[in-house]
C-alpha positions, 0 to 999 in steps of 0.5 A: 799209539796203543789204546788205553782205557779202564772200565769201572763198575758203577758202584765203584766208579762213582760220579765223576762230576762229584768233587768228593769222588776219590778217583776223579783227580787220579783219573784226570792225572792219567788223562782218562775221561769219561766216555760213557757207560754201559749198564752199571759199567763206566768207561774211561779213556783218553779223548783221542781214543776212538769210540762208537756208540751202538743202538741199544746203548753199547760202546765199541772202543777201538778201530772198526772196518767194513769188509772192504777195509773202510773205517766205520764211523757210525753204527746207527744202521744196525738198529734193526738187529733184534738182540744184543747177541744178534748185533754181536754176531753181525759185527763178527760176520760183516766187520773186523778191526782191533776193538772191544765191544761193551754191551748192556743187558738185553732181551736175551741176557741179563748180563753186561757183556764185553767182547774182545775182537778175534785178533786181540788187538787191544789188551784186556785184563780184569779183576772183578770180585763181588761187584767191584774191580776193573777191566783195563788195557794196562794194569798200570792204570788200575795201580795208579788209581789204587785198585791193584797191587801186584801179587805173584800167583806161584801156581801159575808160575809152576804151570808156566815152567812146564808149559811156557808157551801156552796162553791161558786166561789166567795170568801170573798175577793173583786175581787178574785174568785176561779176556782172550781174543774172540771171547766174551766176558759176561758180568751179572752182578757179582757173577762173571763168566766167559765163553767163545764168540769167535771160533777158528773151527767154524772156518774149516767146516765143509761149507766154508772150504775153498778148495779151488787154488786160484780162488783161494789165492785171490781170497788170501791176497785180497784179505791180506792187502785190505787189512795191511792198507787199512791199518797203515792208513789209520796209523799214517806213519809206520816202521815195518820190521822187515826180516826178508822172509816170506811173511814180512815181505808179503806185508811189505808188498801190500804197503805199495802206494799206501797213503802213509809214510813207511819206513823199513828196518832189518836187524843184523847180528855179528854171526851168519844166519840172520843177515837178511839184507839181500832179500829185505832190500828188494822189498824196500826197493819196491817201496822206493825207500831206504832199508834201515839197518840196526845191529844186534850186539851180544850185550843187547840180549840181556837176561836181567832187564826191566819190564813194563810195570805190571806185565801180566805174565812171563813172555819176553826173553833175551832175543825179544829184548835185543830186537826191541831195542833195535826197533825202538831206536829205528822207530824213534829216529823215524818218528812213527806211530806204529810198528808192523810185523809179519809175526804169525805168518808161519802159522796162519800160512799153514807152515806145518812140519808134519805129514798132516797135510797129506793125511788130510788130503787122503781123508777128504779127497781120496787116493789120487789127491792123497798120493799127490800130496805125499809127492809134494810132502817128499819134495818139501822135506827132501825125503823119499816118497816111501818115507813120506807115505809111511809118515802119512799112514802113521798120521792117518791111523795113530791117535791125534797129536796132543794139544800140549806137551809138558817140559820138565827139563831142569825142574825139581818136580816132574809130576805136574801132569796137567796145565791149570786150564786149556786155551778154549781153541783146544776144544776141537770138534770130533774127527777134525783133520790132523792138519787143521788140528795142528794149525789151530793149536799153533794159532792159539800160541800166537796170542802170546806175540802181543805179550812178548813184543816189547816196544817203547813210546806207547807205539802200537805193534801191528800183526796184520797176518793175525787179523780176523780177515786173514785168519778166516781166509787162510783157515778156509784153505785146506792144509794140503794146498799149502804144500802144493809143488813141494813148497811151504806156505804155497798158497801165500806164494801163489797169492803174491806171485805177481807182487813179490820179487822173484828171489824172495818168492822162490827162496826155500831157506829161512833166516834164523837167530839160532847162531846168535842166540847160542853165542849169547848162551855160551858167552853168558853161562856164568851170569845165567848160572848166578841169575837162576841159582840166586833167584826166586825159582830156586829159592822156592824149590821149583828148579833143581840146582844140581840138574842146572849146574850139570846142564850148564857144564855139559857140552851140547851136540851139534844142532842141539837146541835144548839150550833154549830151555835156559832162556825160558827159565831166565824169562820166567825168573826175570818176570818174577824179579820184576813183580816180587 
C-alpha cells in the first residue's frame, strides 16, 4: 500500500496526550499515530508505515535498501558522520529507496530539513506559512484535519495550458507546493527554502562516465535487476502492467524466480496498434504464469470523471483513465499489493529521436567515433548517411534545444512567454553535450508519471526504471552507445540480451494507442465541444471558442496528431471541475 503521513509543526501539532488537543480525535480517525518528532516537527503515520531513526535525531519514512538491494533495518552505524549534510550525502551515495528523510538542526544548519528521494516514490506536498501548516503525502489527510481547503490557483492553470507536461514545484492549488524528487526543503522558523540534494548532471561528468559497452551493459543489468527484485520482495504480491514492449519486458524478465507472487496483465483495444499479446505472452511464459487480458472499450476513455480528492495538479487524461480501470480490475481480481510499470524506460534508456547522440560522439571522441555514430543514426532512422551527417552538423553548430516549448493552440492569449518557474534540472551546466541535455530535460518530465497514474485501493505504483540506481547507471553511459548497431535503447538490449525472448529483444516496432485515442476523439467531438465550451476554461476567457469550434469541425490530415491537444485541454478542464 502507498505510504501515508502528515508532519505538523510543533506549535500547531500540540501534544497528542492532551485530551483537549483539537487534532487528537481526527488523527485517530485517520489511523494516524505519532511516530516521533524532528525538532519542532511532529510526524504522524499509520503504524504499519516503516520508519527508521537516525543518529542525531532524524527519521526516515519509507523503504531503504543498500547497494545490493537488501532492506535496511537499522542506521545506527552512521553515527560517525560529523554533520547532518554528511549523513544526507552518505545516504544518497550508499543507499537508495522510496523515502523521506526528516533531519533536525545540526552544527551545519539551523534549519529542519526534509529530503525526498530522487525517484519521488513517496508523495510530498506542503503548505507552511508563518510557522504553521503541514507536510503530507495526501491533501485529503490535511483536509480531514481541517487544515486545508482547495482553492484553484488560476495563474498555475494558465501556465499549465501553455506547458501542460512541465513539472514544477508550484501546484494548481493555492498555497500548496510540492517538494520535487531529489530536493531538500529547509524550515527555519517562519522561513522555508528548497534546493537540490541530488542532480542528474553529476553522473554525466567525465569522471563518472562508463564508455566500455560490456561494462556499461553489466552495470545497467545489475542495477535494474537489483531494484526490481528488491521492490517485488518488499511488496510480496504484484501485478506487472505488461505492454510487450522492451521496457516493461525488461521489468518482467527481472522478476524471474523472485520471492513474490507475480501476475501480468496487458490491455487490448478494439483497433489495431496496441495489441501486444504476441510479445507480452512470451514474458508471461518465461515467468510461468498466465497473461491476463483486459479490454479497453471506447466508453472507458472518459473526459469527465472523478479524480482523487485534492489532486495537486492536472495530470490524468482520458487514456490514463481507461488504462486505470483495466488495471484496477485485474489488480482487484488478483488481490495484489502493488502494480509495476515499465514507465520511463524510453527516457532512462536514452531513446532520443534527434541527431544528438552522433553530435555527442563527435565532440567527445572525434571524427572516427562521430562517423560511426552517424552510420548508426542513419540505420536507426532509415535515412541516408548524408542526411544523418547533415542533421548531426546542425546539432553540433546550432544553439542547444530549448528546455521548454510553449503551446498556444486554441488559447485566447498567445503572449504568455515564460513559465511560472522552471524545473531545477533545467539548469544545465555550461557546454553540456546535446544528448545529455535532451535526455535530462526529458527525465524531468517523467516526474509527472506518479501524478498521472491513477490506481484504486491505495496500491503502490512502482516505476523501477525511474529508481535512483537505474537512473544513475544509465546516465553514466554516453548517448552514442545507446544507438549502437542502429538500434534504439541499444545498451538496454545488450544488458538483457540473454534474458529477453529473441522476438522481444530484436523488435523495432512499438505498440501505440494512437488509433484508439483518435477513435475516441472522433466519436466524442460533440461531447468534447460541450464539455470545453461550457467549462471553466472558456468562462474565464482562457480558451478561444471560435478556434475550438473551427478545430473540431475541421478534418485532420493523415498522421496529424494535433488532436492530442484537445485531450490536454479536457484533462485541465476536468481537474478544474473536480476542484472548483
